[in-house]
C-alpha positions in Angstrom: 98.3 143.3 121.4 96.8 144.5 118.2 94.9 142.1 115.9 97.3 142.5 113.0 100.2 141.8 115.4 98.5 138.6 116.6 97.9 137.5 112.9 101.6 138.1 112.1 102.5 136.1 115.3 100.3 133.1 114.4 101.3 133.0 110.8 104.9 133.2 111.7 104.6 130.4 114.3 102.8 128.3 111.7 105.5 128.7 109.2 108.2 128.2 111.8 106.6 124.8 112.7 106.3 123.8 109.0 110.0 124.6 108.4 111.0 122.9 111.6 109.1 119.8 110.4 111.0 120.0 107.1 114.3 120.2 108.9 113.4 117.4 111.2 112.2 115.1 108.4 115.1 116.1 106.0 115.4 113.7 103.1 118.6 111.6 103.3 118.1 109.5 100.3 116.3 109.3 96.9 113.7 107.0 98.6 113.2 109.6 101.4 112.8 112.4 98.8 110.3 110.7 96.5 108.3 108.2 98.8 109.2 109.4 102.3 111.4 106.3 102.7 108.3 104.1 102.7 108.1 104.5 106.5 105.2 106.8 107.0 102.4 105.3 109.2 99.1 104.7 107.3 97.2 107.0 109.7 99.7 109.8 109.0 99.4 109.1 105.2 95.6 109.3 105.6 95.9 112.6 107.5 98.2 114.0 104.8 95.8 113.0 102.0 92.8 114.5 103.9 94.8 117.7 104.3 95.2 117.8 100.5 91.4 117.3 100.2 90.7 120.1 102.6 93.2 122.4 101.0 92.7 125.9 99.5 91.3 124.3 96.3 88.4 122.7 98.2 88.2 125.0 101.2 87.9 128.2 99.1 86.9 127.1 95.6 84.4 124.4 96.4 82.7 126.6 99.1 82.7 129.5 96.6 81.2 127.6 93.7 78.5 126.1 95.9 77.7 129.5 97.3 77.6 131.0 93.8 75.7 128.3 91.9 73.8 126.6 94.7 73.2 123.0 95.6 73.7 121.9 92.0 77.4 122.6 92.4 77.6 119.9 95.0 78.3 117.6 92.0 81.7 119.1 91.9 82.2 118.3 95.5 81.2 114.7 95.0 83.5 114.4 92.0 86.4 115.9 94.0 85.8 113.5 96.9 85.2 110.5 94.7 88.5 111.2 92.9 90.4 111.0 96.2 88.6 107.7 97.1 89.4 106.2 93.8 93.0 107.4 94.1 93.3 105.8 97.6 91.7 102.5 96.5 92.8 101.9 92.9 96.2 103.6 92.5 98.1 104.4 95.8 98.5 100.8 97.1 99.8 99.5 93.8 102.4 102.3 93.4 104.0 101.0 96.6 103.7 97.3 95.6 105.3 98.0 92.2 108.1 100.1 93.9 107.6 103.0 91.6 108.0 106.7 92.5 105.6 108.2 89.9 102.2 107.4 88.4 103.6 107.4 84.8 106.3 104.9 85.8 103.7 102.7 87.3 101.2 102.9 84.4 104.0 102.3 81.8 105.3 99.2 83.6 101.8 97.9 84.6 100.5 98.0 81.0 103.9 97.4 79.3 103.3 100.4 77.1 105.2 103.6 76.3 102.0 105.1 74.9 100.2 104.5 78.3 103.2 106.1 80.0 103.0 109.2 77.7 99.3 109.5 78.3 99.9 109.3 82.0 102.6 112.0 81.8 100.3 114.4 79.9 97.4 113.7 82.4 99.6 114.3 85.4 101.0 117.5 84.0 97.5 118.8 83.1 95.9 117.8 86.5 98.9 119.2 88.4 98.9 122.6 86.7 95.1 122.9 87.2 95.4 122.0 90.8 98.4 124.1 91.6 96.9 127.1 89.9 93.9 126.9 92.3 96.1 126.3 95.3 98.4 129.2 94.6 95.6 131.6 93.9 94.0 130.5 97.3 97.4 131.0 99.0 97.7 134.4 97.5 94.2 135.4 98.6 94.8 134.1 102.1 98.1 135.9 102.5 96.8 139.1 101.0 94.0 139.1 103.6 96.2 138.1 106.6 99.4 139.9 105.8 97.9 143.0 104.1 99.9 142.4 100.9 99.0 142.2 97.2 97.6 138.8 95.9 100.6 138.4 93.7 103.0 139.0 96.5 101.0 136.5 98.6 101.4 133.9 95.9 105.2 134.5 95.8 105.5 134.3 99.6 103.6 131.0 99.5 105.7 129.6 96.7 108.9 130.4 98.4 107.8 128.7 101.7 106.5 125.6 99.9 109.6 125.4 97.7 111.8 125.7 100.8 110.3 122.8 102.7 109.7 120.7 99.6 113.3 120.8 98.5 114.7 120.4 102.0 112.4 117.6 103.3 111.2 115.9 100.1 108.1 113.8 100.3 108.9 113.0 103.9 108.9 116.7 104.9 105.8 117.4 102.8 103.9 114.4 104.3 104.6 115.5 107.9 103.9 119.1 107.1 100.5 118.0 105.6 99.8 116.1 108.9 100.4 119.3 110.8 98.1 121.2 108.4 95.5 118.4 108.8 95.5 118.9 112.6 95.0 122.7 112.2 92.3 122.3 109.6 90.3 119.6 111.4 90.1 121.9 114.4 89.1 124.8 112.1 86.2 122.6 110.7 85.2 120.8 114.0 85.0 123.7 116.5 82.6 125.8 114.6 80.5 122.7 113.7 80.3 121.8 117.5 79.2 125.4 118.4 76.7 125.5 115.6 75.2 122.2 116.6 75.0 123.4 120.3 
């Protein structure tokens, strides 16, 4: 079998698995859609968060900036990692305790302030657009290499797939899809590291 055919096969199987997970974890209520029904095991939540950290934004962008600038750029990596640690310790547990779906809802109720809620909304929108821009560019580059298409076409393909399983599965589908991505990525990181160390 040709290399390109194998690539198409593996990419197709990957997306079939992700869409299968979205169908399996289909959101049946508002709580399922926004917070995965509150029933995701902490280990699975940790795996999903780690998959976010090891996403295109860090896997491509962080590696690229460190290769381009040198070891001085590792400050970006420490900030990126530190942000996830702070999120996990200072925000995520309290969202659940307060029973809120979004960060602005939590901040507004926690500080009894509409101004704090507005600042949180602006911050979330700014951070989300910045993050999604990096992610989608990474997706476009990966698809353009693997599927031999234009980068913009790769971005559109990625957006359609993510839109499909996000709308269908909600947060529950996204969380379990991220768990599957974590398993793939942790092998992608670990196997070369083992062989390099040997």
